[in-house]
C-alpha distance (Angstrom), angle and dihedral (degrees) to the residues before:
residue distance angle dihedral
M1 . . .
R2 3.77 . .
R3 3.78 114.5 .
R4 3.78 125.6 -158.3
D5 3.80 94.3 -149.9
G6 3.79 104.5 41.9
V7 3.75 150.0 -11.6
S8 3.80 116.9 -21.5
L9 3.79 118.0 -104.0
L10 3.79 125.2 -127.7
L11 3.79 119.8 -156.2
V12 3.81 116.9 -158.7
R13 3.76 135.3 168.1
E14 3.79 114.3 -94.1
D15 3.80 93.5 -120.0
S16 3.82 90.1 54.5
A17 3.79 92.3 50.0
T18 3.80 91.2 49.5
S19 3.79 93.3 51.9
A20 3.82 90.1 48.3
A21 3.80 90.0 52.8
D22 3.80 90.0 49.2
G23 3.81 88.8 52.5
A24 3.80 91.4 51.0
V25 3.80 90.9 51.7
A26 3.81 90.9 49.5
A27 3.81 90.8 49.5
A28 3.81 91.4 49.4
R29 3.80 90.9 50.9
A30 3.81 91.4 48.8
L31 3.81 90.6 50.6
R32 3.80 91.2 48.1
N33 3.79 91.4 51.2
A34 3.80 93.1 45.9
L35 3.80 92.0 49.9
A36 3.80 90.6 48.8
H37 3.81 88.7 64.0
L38 3.81 96.2 49.1
P39 3.79 124.2 85.2
G40 3.82 110.6 -100.4
E41 3.80 95.4 -107.6
A42 3.82 93.3 49.1
A43 3.81 91.3 48.9
A44 3.80 90.3 51.0
E45 3.83 91.4 50.4
V46 3.81 91.6 51.3
L47 3.80 92.1 51.1
V48 3.82 94.4 44.8
E49 3.81 90.5 52.9
E50 3.81 91.0 56.1
F51 3.81 99.2 32.7
P52 3.83 107.6 32.1
């Protein structure tokens, strides 16, 4: 839904939103595990590139 006075709204089914949240949690865990295997400086560089 496009709004004139603010950010647009997106309506989704609850089961779709839940599966998207599950995917985000899985991605966060994968990132955590990947960063755990990188040297500290390399992990910091990767994060700074994405989150300046």
